[in-house]
C-alpha positions as semicolon CSV with decimal commas, in nm:
position;residue;x (nm);y (nm);z (nm)
1;M;1,212;0,372;-3,129
2;R;0,939;0,149;-3,262
3;V;0,786;-0,043;-2,970
4;I;0,518;-0,312;-2,963
5;V;0,325;-0,327;-2,634
6;L;0,165;-0,669;-2,587
7;G;-0,123;-0,681;-2,341
8;A;-0,198;-0,316;-2,421
9;D;-0,558;-0,337;-2,301
10;G;-0,451;-0,406;-1,943
11;Y;-0,405;-0,199;-1,629
12;L;-0,034;-0,148;-1,701
13;G;-0,020;-0,207;-2,076
14;W;-0,245;0,083;-2,173
15;P;-0,070;0,352;-1,962
16;T;0,266;0,220;-2,085
17;A;0,158;0,257;-2,448
18;L;0,044;0,615;-2,385
19;H;0,360;0,708;-2,195
20;L;0,588;0,572;-2,467
21;S;0,384;0,753;-2,730
22;T;0,416;1,077;-2,532
23;M;0,793;1,031;-2,519
24;G;0,804;1,018;-2,898
25;H;0,820;0,646;-2,965
26;D;0,625;0,478;-3,246
27;V;0,387;0,250;-3,053
28;I;0,191;-0,053;-3,168
29;A;-0,066;-0,173;-2,914
30;A;-0,164;-0,541;-2,934
31;D;-0,401;-0,752;-2,726
32;N;-0,649;-1,038;-2,762
33;L;-0,896;-0,869;-2,518
34;I;-0,930;-1,183;-2,304
35;R;-0,896;-0,980;-1,985
36;R;-1,243;-0,832;-2,042
37;R;-1,386;-1,182;-2,091
38;W;-1,227;-1,296;-1,765
39;D;-1,416;-1,015;-1,591
40;T;-1,741;-1,153;-1,729
41;L;-1,654;-1,506;-1,620
42;C;-1,554;-1,404;-1,267
43;G;-1,834;-1,154;-1,212
44;T;-1,578;-0,877;-1,161
45;H;-1,538;-0,532;-1,312
46;S;-1,316;-0,227;-1,317
47;L;-1,419;0,032;-1,060
48;V;-1,319;0,298;-1,315
49;P;-1,518;0,263;-1,640
50;I;-1,287;0,194;-1,934
51;A;-1,340;0,248;-2,305
52;G;-1,285;-0,012;-2,577
53;M;-0,947;-0,025;-2,751
54;K;-1,062;0,127;-3,080
55;R;-1,220;0,416;-2,893
56;R;-0,907;0,457;-2,681
57;V;-0,662;0,486;-2,970
58;L;-0,889;0,726;-3,157
59;R;-0,930;0,944;-2,848
60;W;-0,553;0,944;-2,794
61;K;-0,499;1,073;-3,146
62;E;-0,755;1,350;-3,087
63;V;-0,610;1,451;-2,749
64;S;-0,237;1,421;-2,822
65;G;-0,205;1,442;-3,199
66;K;-0,008;1,115;-3,185
67;Q;-0,107;0,787;-3,341
68;I;-0,094;0,445;-3,177
69;A;-0,156;0,149;-3,405
70;W;-0,398;-0,114;-3,273
71;E;-0,368;-0,484;-3,357
72;R;-0,586;-0,772;-3,235
73;L;-0,336;-1,048;-3,156
74;D;-0,331;-1,372;-2,959
75;L;0,016;-1,501;-2,868
76;M;-0,122;-1,855;-2,887
77;S;-0,080;-1,818;-3,263
78;L;0,288;-1,849;-3,348
79;A;0,215;-1,759;-3,710
80;D;0,033;-1,437;-3,620
81;T;0,294;-1,340;-3,363
82;T;0,576;-1,394;-3,611
83;A;0,385;-1,195;-3,874
84;L;0,339;-0,903;-3,633
85;I;0,713;-0,891;-3,557
86;A;0,798;-0,919;-3,927
87;Q;0,549;-0,648;-4,023
88;Y;0,664;-0,382;-3,775
89;Q;1,030;-0,475;-3,714
90;P;1,025;-0,328;-3,361
91;D;1,328;-0,209;-3,169
92;A;1,163;-0,335;-2,850
93;V;0,870;-0,550;-2,745
94;V;0,710;-0,488;-2,405
95;H;0,540;-0,809;-2,293
96;F;0,245;-0,765;-2,052
97;A;0,023;-1,021;-2,228
98;E;-0,025;-1,278;-1,952
99;Q;-0,288;-1,401;-1,709
100;R;-0,169;-1,210;-1,401
101;S;-0,390;-1,325;-1,113
102;A;-0,261;-1,571;-0,853
103;P;-0,614;-1,639;-0,717
104;Y;-0,745;-1,712;-1,069
105;S;-0,469;-1,968;-1,118
106;M;-0,564;-2,144;-0,793
107;I;-0,938;-2,188;-0,862
108;S;-0,902;-2,536;-1,014
109;G;-0,677;-2,760;-1,220
110;A;-0,833;-2,621;-1,536
111;H;-0,758;-2,262;-1,431
112;A;-0,401;-2,354;-1,337
113;A;-0,352;-2,516;-1,676
114;E;-0,509;-2,223;-1,858
115;T;-0,278;-1,983;-1,674
116;Q;0,039;-2,176;-1,749
117;V;-0,051;-2,253;-2,111
118;N;-0,147;-1,890;-2,176
119;N;0,165;-1,750;-2,011
120;V;0,437;-2,004;-2,086
121;I;0,335;-2,101;-2,440
122;G;0,253;-1,742;-2,531
123;T;0,600;-1,632;-2,422
124;L;0,760;-1,925;-2,602
125;N;0,580;-1,828;-2,922
126;L;0,705;-1,473;-2,882
127;L;1,063;-1,595;-2,834
128;F;1,046;-1,805;-3,150
129;A;0,890;-1,512;-3,339
130;L;1,177;-1,288;-3,229
131;R;1,434;-1,546;-3,336
132;E;1,268;-1,573;-3,676
133;S;1,177;-1,212;-3,752
134;G;1,341;-0,982;-3,494
135;P;1,666;-1,129;-3,359
136;D;1,804;-0,786;-3,265
137;C;1,482;-0,672;-3,092
138;H;1,495;-0,604;-2,717
139;L;1,238;-0,804;-2,519
140;V;1,118;-0,623;-2,204
141;K;0,922;-0,883;-2,010
142;L;0,709;-0,818;-1,702
143;G;0,807;-1,065;-1,433
144;T;0,715;-1,056;-1,066
145;M;0,885;-1,030;-0,729
146;G;0,663;-1,326;-0,639
147;E;0,910;-1,551;-0,821
148;Y;1,147;-1,518;-0,526
149;G;0,906;-1,598;-0,245
150;T;1,010;-1,487;0,104
151;P;1,359;-1,633;0,172
152;N;1,537;-1,570;0,500
153;I;1,821;-1,392;0,319
154;D;1,840;-1,073;0,112
155;I;1,682;-1,097;-0,233
156;E;1,929;-0,995;-0,503
157;E;1,840;-0,868;-0,851
158;G;1,805;-1,189;-1,046
159;F;2,141;-1,346;-0,967
160;I;2,341;-1,441;-0,659
161;E;2,708;-1,516;-0,596
162;I;2,745;-1,865;-0,450
163;E;3,049;-2,028;-0,290
164;H;3,021;-2,404;-0,248
165;N;3,296;-2,652;-0,163
166;G;3,563;-2,395;-0,236
167;R;3,428;-2,291;-0,576
168;K;3,233;-1,975;-0,672
169;D;2,973;-1,901;-0,939
170;R;2,708;-1,642;-1,026
171;L;2,377;-1,826;-1,050
172;P;2,009;-1,736;-1,092
173;Y;1,858;-1,647;-0,757
174;P;1,657;-1,943;-0,615
175;K;1,283;-1,925;-0,687
176;Q;1,008;-2,013;-0,439
177;A;0,687;-1,932;-0,625
178;S;0,366;-1,931;-0,423
179;S;0,099;-2,004;-0,687
180;F;0,059;-2,158;-1,032
181;Y;0,060;-1,804;-1,170
182;H;0,393;-1,724;-1,006
183;L;0,530;-2,057;-1,128
184;S;0,440;-1,959;-1,484
185;K;0,657;-1,649;-1,442
186;V;0,947;-1,865;-1,318
187;H;0,913;-2,084;-1,629
188;D;0,912;-1,769;-1,845
189;S;1,232;-1,643;-1,685
190;N;1,408;-1,971;-1,747
191;N;1,292;-1,989;-2,108
192;I;1,396;-1,631;-2,179
193;M;1,735;-1,676;-2,015
194;F;1,797;-1,992;-2,220
195;T;1,703;-1,831;-2,553
196;C;1,932;-1,535;-2,484
197;R;2,215;-1,781;-2,432
198;A;2,123;-2,012;-2,719
199;W;2,005;-1,766;-2,986
200;G;2,170;-1,439;-2,889
201;L;1,843;-1,263;-2,804
202;R;1,851;-0,965;-2,568
203;A;1,603;-0,940;-2,280
204;T;1,522;-0,751;-1,962
205;D;1,312;-0,931;-1,702
206;L;1,134;-0,675;-1,481
207;N;1,051;-0,847;-1,154
208;Q;0,780;-0,608;-1,047
209;G;0,629;-0,554;-0,705
210;V;0,265;-0,466;-0,637
211;V;0,151;-0,163;-0,836
212;Y;-0,086;0,099;-0,696
213;G;-0,239;0,414;-0,841
214;S;-0,534;0,516;-1,053
215;G;-0,342;0,623;-1,361
216;T;-0,077;0,842;-1,518
217;P;-0,070;1,198;-1,655
218;E;-0,170;1,056;-1,995
219;T;-0,467;0,853;-1,869
220;D;-0,584;1,159;-1,674
221;L;-0,628;1,362;-1,995
222;H;-0,971;1,220;-2,084
223;S;-1,226;0,977;-1,940
224;E;-1,184;0,750;-2,243
225;L;-0,810;0,720;-2,173
226;R;-0,847;0,587;-1,820
227;T;-0,704;0,252;-1,719
228;R;-0,879;-0,008;-1,512
229;F;-0,884;-0,030;-1,130
230;D;-0,944;-0,370;-0,968
231;Y;-1,049;-0,407;-0,603
232;D;-1,205;-0,756;-0,596
233;D;-1,075;-1,086;-0,457
234;I;-0,952;-1,224;-0,792
235;W;-0,778;-0,934;-0,968
236;G;-0,749;-0,666;-0,703
237;T;-0,460;-0,591;-0,468
238;A;-0,486;-0,558;-0,089
239;L;-0,439;-0,181;-0,105
240;N;-0,709;-0,135;-0,369
241;R;-0,944;-0,356;-0,168
242;F;-0,880;-0,159;0,151
243;C;-0,953;0,171;-0,022
244;A;-1,277;0,037;-0,171
245;Q;-1,383;-0,118;0,161
246;A;-1,316;0,207;0,346
247;A;-1,520;0,406;0,094
248;H;-1,809;0,162;0,133
249;G;-1,794;0,158;0,513
250;H;-1,682;-0,206;0,518
251;P;-1,410;-0,333;0,756
252;L;-1,065;-0,362;0,602
253;T;-1,008;-0,737;0,563
254;V;-0,650;-0,841;0,639
255;Y;-0,560;-1,199;0,550
256;G;-0,405;-1,378;0,847
257;S;-0,182;-1,187;1,087
258;G;-0,098;-0,924;0,821
259;G;0,279;-0,946;0,847
260;Q;0,316;-1,043;0,481
261;T;0,563;-0,793;0,331
262;R;0,608;-0,708;-0,036
263;G;0,757;-0,443;-0,264
264;F;0,529;-0,168;-0,400
265;L;0,546;0,105;-0,664
266;D;0,331;0,377;-0,815
267;I;0,193;0,308;-1,164
268;R;0,369;0,625;-1,282
269;D;0,697;0,462;-1,183
270;T;0,602;0,143;-1,369
271;V;0,576;0,319;-1,704
272;R;0,898;0,510;-1,637
273;C;1,081;0,186;-1,549
274;V;0,973;0,031;-1,879
275;E;1,094;0,338;-2,065
276;L;1,431;0,330;-1,886
277;A;1,475;-0,036;-1,976
278;I;1,398;0,037;-2,342
279;L;1,637;0,333;-2,356
280;N;1,919;0,125;-2,206
281;P;1,907;-0,211;-2,386
282;P;2,129;-0,507;-2,296
283;D;2,385;-0,654;-2,532
284;R;2,300;-0,933;-2,773
285;G;2,286;-1,259;-2,581
286;E;2,239;-1,082;-2,246
287;F;1,960;-1,168;-2,003
288;R;1,932;-0,918;-1,720
289;V;1,694;-0,881;-1,427
290;F;1,574;-0,560;-1,260
291;N;1,372;-0,573;-0,938
292;Q;1,103;-0,315;-1,009
293;F;0,965;-0,164;-0,689
294;T;1,040;0,140;-0,474
295;E;0,911;0,072;-0,119
296;Q;0,831;-0,224;0,106
297;F;0,519;-0,255;0,322
298;S;0,340;-0,524;0,519
299;V;-0,034;-0,579;0,477
300;N;-0,085;-0,439;0,827
301;Q;0,104;-0,123;0,733
302;L;-0,116;-0,075;0,427
303;A;-0,434;-0,115;0,634
304;D;-0,302;0,127;0,897
305;R;-0,223;0,389;0,633
306;V;-0,569;0,368;0,479
307;R;-0,728;0,389;0,825
308;A;-0,510;0,689;0,915
309;A;-0,599;0,867;0,592
310;R;-0,970;0,819;0,663
311;L;-0,930;0,924;1,026
312;A;-0,766;1,249;0,914
313;H;-1,104;1,333;0,758
314;G;-1,295;1,233;1,069
315;L;-1,401;0,892;0,937
316;E;-1,362;0,580;1,152
317;T;-1,243;0,258;0,986
318;V;-1,232;-0,089;1,138
319;I;-0,968;-0,352;1,056
320;E;-1,063;-0,721;1,069
321;H;-0,836;-1,023;1,031
322;L;-0,965;-1,316;0,824
323;A;-0,836;-1,669;0,797
324;N;-0,573;-1,655;0,525
325;P;-0,692;-1,828;0,204
326;R;-0,335;-1,828;0,069
327;I;-0,040;-2,051;0,152
328;E;0,224;-1,801;0,261
329;M;0,438;-1,700;0,556
330;E;0,263;-1,430;0,758
331;A;0,574;-1,321;0,952
332;H;0,905;-1,326;0,770
333;Y;1,227;-1,147;0,682
334;Y;1,208;-0,944;0,363
335;N;1,485;-0,729;0,219
336;A;1,495;-0,709;-0,160
337;K;1,751;-0,514;-0,360
338;H;1,626;-0,271;-0,626
339;Q;1,918;-0,056;-0,732
340;H;1,950;-0,104;-1,109
341;L;1,656;0,114;-1,214
342;L;1,756;0,386;-0,968
343;D;2,101;0,384;-1,128
344;L;1,936;0,434;-1,468
345;G;1,761;0,748;-1,343
346;L;1,431;0,646;-1,181
347;V;1,302;0,915;-0,944
348;P;1,030;0,729;-0,754
349;H;0,702;0,848;-0,611
350;S;0,612;0,748;-0,256
351;L;0,293;0,591;-0,129
352;E;0,262;0,872;0,123
353;D;0,244;1,126;-0,160
354;S;0,005;0,921;-0,375
355;L;-0,238;0,743;-0,144
356;I;-0,488;1,016;-0,062
357;D;-0,508;1,209;-0,389
358;R;-0,449;0,939;-0,650
359;V;-0,601;0,630;-0,488
360;I;-0,844;0,712;-0,208
361;G;-0,972;1,022;-0,388
362;M;-1,039;0,828;-0,707
363;V;-1,217;0,547;-0,521
364;E;-1,440;0,804;-0,351
365;R;-1,542;0,943;-0,689
366;Y;-1,654;0,601;-0,810
367;K;-1,772;0,444;-0,485
368;G;-2,124;0,412;-0,625
369;R;-1,991;0,138;-0,854
370;I;-1,846;-0,072;-0,569
371;K;-1,985;-0,425;-0,536
372;P;-1,924;-0,528;-0,172
373;E;-1,990;-0,894;-0,252
374;L;-1,649;-0,893;-0,426
375;F;-1,458;-0,807;-0,107
376;L;-1,436;-1,147;0,060
377;P;-1,209;-1,422;-0,080
378;R;-1,376;-1,692;-0,286
379;V;-1,062;-1,895;-0,365
380;D;-0,873;-2,099;-0,106
381;W;-0,521;-2,209;-0,206
382;R;-0,588;-2,550;-0,044
383;F;-0,932;-2,619;-0,187
384;G;-0,969;-2,394;-0,493
385;G;-1,294;-2,217;-0,570
386;G;-1,518;-2,472;-0,404
387;G;-1,732;-2,505;-0,716
388;K;-1,837;-2,140;-0,692
389;M;-1,619;-2,009;-0,969
390;P;-1,685;-2,030;-1,345
391;A;-1,503;-2,249;-1,592
392;P;-1,187;-2,117;-1,764
393;S;-1,221;-1,909;-2,076
394;K;-1,250;-2,067;-2,419
395;R;-1,067;-1,863;-2,678
396;R;-1,245;-1,726;-2,979
397;R;-1,091;-1,728;-3,323
398;V;-0,852;-1,435;-3,362
399;P;-0,901;-1,219;-3,673
400;A;-0,619;-1,174;-3,919
401;L;-0,376;-0,888;-3,862
402;R;-0,486;-0,552;-3,995
403;S;-0,274;-0,276;-4,132
404;V;-0,226;0,044;-3,934
405;S;-0,427;0,245;-4,187
406;S;-0,737;0,024;-4,153
407;L;-0,839;0,202;-3,831
408;Y;-0,817;0,559;-3,955
């Protein structure tokens, strides 16, 4: 198939592009590179050094013999987005091109607005571009399990059967987003579902859990193919932070009581889930939802596993509980269904098999790059960034689309 990967410069977008290329698909990687500018603004960085996109695609061609086309694209431009779809006529579009940090969205009103404009309007532009130039294309959109919140009932995959006053219906599962970022994903889901119904588009919404892992077999082939690894308070996950803190000899900082429970999956399973969705497209007019995770853990369980892994090598690690900067339940019921991707053939990795070799081992190799000042939270959900965080990004003018041959 011909597949466009939007947000291809990101932690998940780049490994997905490589995996799809390995599997024989014709891949076009597109991004506006704003994620790197957000690092500059927030004073953050990838623990693993990453190459620029031009260097990456050239190295991939040298290593694999396969070609990935690279396009500089900003979804804020409806004209450029429509032109990209018209130029390549993809069978599928994988949409990772969104601001994906809940803390970033909670810094200030300006950051909340930037997040929602970037995510919601960018997705709307893509939907209109597909209606205009690719009505049969399959949209594979990265959602989040955070759309659901933590209800006191089982979380179904996108839809729930309701009986009310003697009548029954199948309705979208109720959403209880916990940040302006998560709310932007809820808006996306509603917009995509509506356009499938109104225009006959076909879409898969992948409500993904928290991803861990340092890379995939493809990113392991060369240093210039590596993907980023975030451990800081804005872009990093709790597990990444714990591993970096342990390597630096810093206490593992658990927010609140640590009972917060979420779904998790290995990055190698992420790229496989995307591939399975592409290979099994929905019908025209169908909007479907897959819950994309493989295991559930609480924050305390993650901290305990990192501490146990260190202790197995004779290294003591301390766990500290901090006041929770987020607005969330710290003790709750959590049972989310995730059967659809398993039915399609996903054979998942486990955290137990991946933690030491593919996460802790990698962090140890790069621990000299750790900046401990990035461990502690700078953003409080109630009060924002307290004036300590930079202003939102101002976009630069996006160059015109280039042909595939212009890079080679």
